[in-house]
C-alpha positions in Angstrom: 42.9 -32.2 -2.2 39.3 -33.2 -1.1 39.9 -31.3 2.2 41.0 -28.1 0.4 38.0 -28.1 -2.1 35.8 -28.7 0.9 37.0 -25.7 2.7 37.0 -23.7 -0.5 33.4 -24.4 -1.0 32.7 -23.7 2.8 34.2 -20.1 2.4 32.2 -19.6 -0.6 29.1 -20.8 0.9 29.6 -18.7 4.1 30.0 -15.6 1.9 26.8 -16.4 0.2 25.1 -16.9 3.5 26.1 -13.5 4.6 24.7 -11.7 1.4 21.3 -13.6 2.0 20.8 -13.1 5.7 20.7 -9.7 7.5 22.4 -11.3 10.6 23.8 -14.8 11.6 24.0 -15.3 15.4 26.0 -18.1 16.5 25.6 -19.2 20.2 27.4 -21.9 22.0 30.1 -22.6 19.9 32.4 -23.4 23.1 30.1 -26.5 23.4 31.6 -28.1 20.4 34.3 -30.5 21.1 37.3 -29.6 19.1 38.2 -33.4 18.6 36.6 -36.9 18.8 33.6 -38.6 17.6 30.8 -36.1 17.3 27.0 -36.2 16.1 25.3 -33.0 15.4 21.5 -33.3 15.8 19.5 -30.4 14.6 15.9 -29.2 14.0 15.1 -29.0 10.2 13.2 -26.0 9.2 14.6 -24.8 5.9 15.7 -27.5 3.7 19.5 -26.9 2.4 19.8 -23.8 4.2 19.9 -25.7 7.6 23.0 -27.9 6.9 24.9 -25.1 5.1 24.5 -22.7 8.2 25.8 -25.5 10.4 28.7 -26.4 8.2 29.9 -22.8 8.0 29.5 -22.0 11.7 31.7 -24.7 12.9 35.3 -25.7 12.6 34.6 -29.4 12.4 34.9 -31.0 9.0 31.1 -32.3 8.9 29.8 -35.3 6.9 26.0 -35.0 6.1 23.0 -37.2 5.8 21.1 -35.8 2.9 17.9 -37.2 1.4 18.6 -39.6 -1.6 16.4 -37.7 -4.2 19.1 -35.0 -4.3 21.6 -37.6 -5.7 19.5 -38.4 -8.8 21.5 -36.4 -11.3 25.0 -37.7 -11.9 26.8 -34.5 -11.9 24.8 -33.4 -8.8 25.8 -36.5 -7.0 29.4 -36.1 -7.6 29.3 -32.4 -6.4 27.4 -33.3 -3.2 29.9 -36.4 -2.6 32.8 -34.0 -2.8 31.6 -31.9 0.4 30.8 -34.9 2.4 27.2 -35.6 1.8 25.9 -39.1 1.9 22.5 -40.2 0.7 19.8 -41.6 3.1 16.9 -43.5 1.6 13.3 -43.2 2.8 10.1 -45.2 2.3 8.9 -42.6 -0.2 11.9 -43.5 -2.4 10.7 -47.1 -2.7 10.7 -50.0 -0.4 13.5 -51.5 -2.6 15.9 -48.6 -1.9 15.7 -49.0 1.9 18.4 -51.8 1.8 20.8 -49.3 0.6 20.8 -47.4 4.0 22.8 -50.5 5.6 25.7 -49.4 3.3 25.3 -45.8 4.5 24.9 -46.6 8.2 28.2 -48.7 7.8 29.9 -45.3 6.3 28.5 -43.6 9.4 29.9 -46.0 11.8 33.3 -45.8 10.0 33.2 -41.9 10.1 32.5 -41.9 13.9 35.1 -44.5 14.7 37.7 -42.4 12.9 36.6 -39.7 15.5 35.0 -37.4 12.9 31.9 -35.6 13.0 28.4 -36.2 11.4 25.3 -34.2 11.0 21.7 -35.5 11.0 18.2 -34.1 11.3 16.4 -36.5 13.4 12.9 -35.3 12.8 13.2 -37.0 9.4 11.6 -34.2 7.3 11.6 -30.4 7.3 8.8 -28.1 8.7 9.1 -24.3 8.6 6.7 -24.0 11.6 8.2 -23.4 15.0 8.2 -26.8 16.8 10.3 -29.9 17.2 8.8 -33.0 15.7 9.0 -36.4 17.4 12.4 -37.8 16.6 13.3 -40.8 14.6 15.4 -43.5 16.0 17.8 -43.3 13.0 20.4 -41.3 15.0 20.3 -43.6 17.9 21.0 -46.6 15.5 24.2 -44.7 14.2 25.5 -44.0 17.5 24.9 -47.4 19.3 26.1 -48.9 16.1 29.3 -47.2 16.2 29.7 -48.1 19.9 28.9 -51.7 19.2 31.8 -51.9 16.8 34.2 -50.0 19.0 33.8 -50.6 23.0 36.6 -47.9 23.4 35.0 -45.1 21.4 33.8 -42.0 23.4 30.9 -40.5 21.4 29.3 -37.1 21.9 26.0 -35.6 20.7 25.9 -31.8 20.3 22.1 -30.7 19.9 21.3 -27.8 17.8 18.5 -25.2 17.5 17.9 -23.3 14.4 15.7 -20.2 14.7 14.7 -17.8 12.0 12.7 -14.7 12.0 11.3 -15.7 8.7 12.7 -18.7 7.2 11.4 -18.1 3.7 12.3 -14.4 3.2 15.4 -12.8 2.1 17.6 -10.4 4.4 15.9 -11.8 7.5 18.0 -13.3 10.4 18.7 -16.5 12.0 20.4 -17.8 15.1 22.1 -21.2 15.6 22.4 -22.4 19.2 24.8 -25.3 19.9 23.7 -26.9 23.0 25.7 -28.6 25.8 27.4 -31.9 24.7 25.5 -35.3 25.6 27.7 -38.2 26.6 26.1 -40.9 24.4 28.0 -43.6 26.3 26.1 -43.0 29.4 22.8 -44.1 27.6 24.2 -47.1 25.7 23.4 -50.7 27.3 24.1 -53.4 24.9 21.7 -55.7 26.9 18.7 -53.3 26.6 19.0 -51.4 23.4 15.2 -50.5 23.3 15.3 -48.7 26.8 18.6 -47.0 25.8 17.0 -45.9 22.4 14.1 -44.3 24.2 16.2 -42.6 26.8 18.6 -40.9 24.3 15.7 -39.8 22.2 14.0 -38.4 24.9 17.1 -36.6 26.3 18.1 -35.0 22.9 14.4 -34.2 22.0 14.0 -32.1 25.2 17.5 -30.2 24.7 16.4 -29.4 21.1 13.1 -27.9 22.3 15.1 -25.5 24.7 17.5 -24.6 21.7 14.5 -23.3 19.4 10.8 -21.9 19.9 8.7 -25.0 20.6 5.0 -24.5 20.0 3.7 -27.8 21.6 0.0 -27.0 20.7 0.6 -27.5 17.0 -3.1 -28.0 16.2 -3.7 -24.3 16.9 -0.5 -23.1 15.7 -1.6 -20.2 13.8 -3.6 -18.9 16.9 -0.5 -19.3 19.0 1.8 -17.4 16.7 -0.7 -14.6 16.6 -0.6 -14.6 20.3 3.1 -14.4 20.4 3.1 -11.0 18.3 6.5 -9.4 18.2 8.3 -12.1 20.1 12.1 -12.3 19.7 12.3 -15.8 17.8 16.1 -15.5 17.7 16.3 -16.1 21.4 14.3 -19.3 22.1 14.7 -19.0 25.9 12.7 -15.8 25.9 10.1 -17.0 23.3 9.5 -20.4 25.2 9.2 -18.5 28.4 6.7 -16.3 26.7 4.7 -19.6 25.6 4.7 -21.0 29.1 3.8 -17.9 30.9 1.0 -17.1 28.4 -0.6 -20.5 29.4 -0.6 -19.3 33.0 -1.4 -15.6 32.5 -2.9 -14.8 29.2 -2.5 -10.9 29.4 1.3 -11.4 29.6 1.2 -12.6 25.9 1.3 -10.0 23.3 -1.8 -10.0 20.9 -0.2 -7.7 18.4 -0.9 -9.5 15.2 -0.5 -6.7 12.9 1.7 -7.3 9.8 5.0 -5.8 9.1 6.6 -4.6 5.7 10.0 -2.9 5.0 10.5 0.7 5.3 10.2 2.8 2.0 14.1 3.5 1.9 14.7 -0.2 1.9 12.1 -0.8 -0.8 13.4 1.9 -3.0 17.0 0.3 -2.6 15.6 -3.0 -3.4 14.2 -1.6 -6.6 17.5 -0.2 -7.5 19.4 -3.4 -6.9 16.5 -5.4 -8.8 17.0 -3.0 -11.8 20.8 -4.1 -11.7 20.2 -7.7 -11.3 17.2 -8.3 -13.6 18.3 -11.6 -15.2 18.8 -13.5 -11.9 15.4 -12.2 -10.6 13.7 -13.2 -13.9 15.3 -16.8 -13.2 14.0 -16.9 -9.9 10.5 -15.8 -11.1 10.5 -18.5 -13.7 11.5 -21.2 -11.1 9.1 -19.9 -8.2 5.8 -21.3 -9.5 7.5 -24.9 -9.3 8.5 -24.4 -5.6 5.8 -26.7 -4.0 7.1 -26.2 -0.4 7.8 -23.0 1.7 10.9 -24.8 3.1 12.4 -24.6 -0.2 12.1 -21.0 -1.0 15.2 -19.7 0.5 17.1 -22.7 -0.7 16.2 -21.7 -4.2 16.9 -18.0 -3.8 20.3 -18.7 -2.3 21.1 -21.2 -5.1 20.5 -18.2 -7.5 22.3 -15.8 -5.4 25.5 -17.8 -5.3 25.4 -18.6 -9.0 23.5 -16.4 -11.3 24.2 -13.1 -9.4 28.0 -13.3 -9.6 27.9 -14.7 -13.1 25.6 -11.8 -14.2 27.6 -9.3 -12.4 30.7 -10.4 -14.1 29.3 -10.4 -17.6 27.9 -7.0 -17.2 31.4 -5.9 -16.0 33.0 -7.4 -19.1 30.5 -5.3 -21.2 31.4 -2.1 -19.0 35.2 -3.1 -19.4 34.5 -3.3 -23.5 32.6 0.2 -23.6 34.0 2.3 -20.9 37.3 0.7 -19.8 38.7 -1.3 -16.9 38.4 1.3 -14.3 34.8 2.1 -14.9 34.0 -1.8 -15.0 35.8 -2.2 -11.8 33.6 0.6 -10.1 30.6 -0.9 -11.4 31.4 -4.3 -10.0 32.4 -2.9 -6.5 29.3 -0.7 -6.5 27.0 -3.7 -7.6 28.4 -6.0 -4.8 28.2 -3.3 -2.2 24.7 -2.3 -2.9 23.7 -5.9 -2.6 25.4 -6.4 0.7 24.0 -2.9 1.9 20.6 -4.1 1.0 20.7 -7.3 2.8 22.2 -5.7 6.1 19.7 -2.7 6.4 16.3 -4.3 6.0 14.1 -2.7 8.6 10.4 -3.5 8.9 7.5 -1.5 10.5 4.1 -2.4 11.4 1.3 -1.9 8.9 -1.7 0.2 10.4 
């Protein structure tokens, strides 16, 4: 029953994501082993959007490590547990909570020893900027801990790169790059865990940097972003080459720093959809001042999109049914959904002079 629920939720979330993103590009799915113990490791740019994109673009039944603060409300805790989410405690949650991680790590070992899959974000926190931060050793503890329990276990890591055109805006695009599998067993040496840990962290970090735009000069981040101009951030290979070439030959780097905004037709269509979705949009406007980090903007928008929007359209359809009959109610519902989907998929932006 839990498996059926998981897949129903997965289908619903996937649908919601396609109504939120203009394009979702998936590259390298052939690199994901269909069977066996598997750890996905990914960069973390966009709060809950990141794990949802990964979960809905692979056929593997994934377990997730999620920050413990999301589990504070009992109902939310139950819902998260039904879709394979596990709490991970950090120092900011209180020193006394860190001991609970031992139980969580044991669950992770058990998941891998049952030849299932697990997703972790080894950077530790999210950051909307285009770089891969230094990795914590938590993922190596999980992989080596599983191998320590089971000498016969063959364990694979698949690195992931998430790339957004604009991570905190609606109707933008995202690419998910699944990298080539890394054989963890080759790096495991029970007699020298420290060296094994450093070697595995280094190779995973390098692979992740290849799968997403990585700006090494983080202190001058805004300046570098301006120099990149109209780079194709959905293609990390081209954007990283542009970064490397720019250091060698400055004139190769585009210096177009003009801002862009959607074309008039799209803004007009957005107004029409907005008038038809006024209550969900008001709900977001009431919540928006409480969003303290840019990484949570898209998560909040998606949450409202998959809850308030269908509920509001459903209620309006019932009113249309009452006053104008079933045919007109159905026509209204279909047209509302179509216009929203059309709005998502037709966003075009031009430079502002």
